[in-house]
N, C-alpha and C positions, 0 to 999 in steps of 0.2 A: 502494501497501499503504499504512496505517493500524493504527492500534492504537487498539481499541475495548474497554474493562475487559480490558487485558491480552492480548487475544485480536488477531492479524494478520487485517485486514481489506481486501481488494482492492475499489477503487475503478477500474470502468472508465468510461471517457467521461464523467467528472466528473457521476457520479453514477448513472448511466443503468443500469449493474449492480454491485450489491454482493454479493460472496461472503465465505465464512468456512469456512474447512476445518479449524481447530481443535478440539484437544479438549475438554471440559467449558464449552462455551458454557452463561453461563444465562440467564435471562429478560432479568436488565438488558441484556446485550450486545443482545439480539434487539432490545431497546425502543429502545435507542438508534439500529439501526442501521434501524429504521420509523419511526423520529421523521426522518429522513431522507429518507423517501418517495420509493426507488428505484423504479425501472420493473420492474428485475428483482432478486431475491434468489436466491440459490442456498447451499446449506447440506448437507454431508453428516447421513443420520439419526444417525450413529452420533458425529457431533459434541455430541449435545445431552446437556445436562449429567447429566440424569436425568429419567423418564417424567414430571414435573410439565412441564418445559420444552416436551417432544413436546407436551402435554396442552394449553397453553397458545400455543403458537406461532401458531395459525391467528385468534388471539381477540387476541391482541397487533398484531397486521399489522392486523386489523379494528377495530382501534382508532384505530390511530393512521396506517396508509398503504392505506388499503381499497382500495387500485386497484393495487398493484404486484403484480405475477405473481411468486409465488413457487414455489419446488422444494425439495422435500429431495430427495437420492441415496442 
């Protein structure tokens, strides 16, 4: 467990899986996670701070970590 941009982020198996379920997750937090190039990333749809984050989520990962398998629950 660590903190990125003030949000609790779970790091499982040394970066294999990252997960964040905090409220109001911003594009900056998602960008920092994407830069770590996890194999999997999971977060709640309701965790995104606003519609802009939801809109840019895929583009952020496509830019920084295109091979990450990402799932929004």
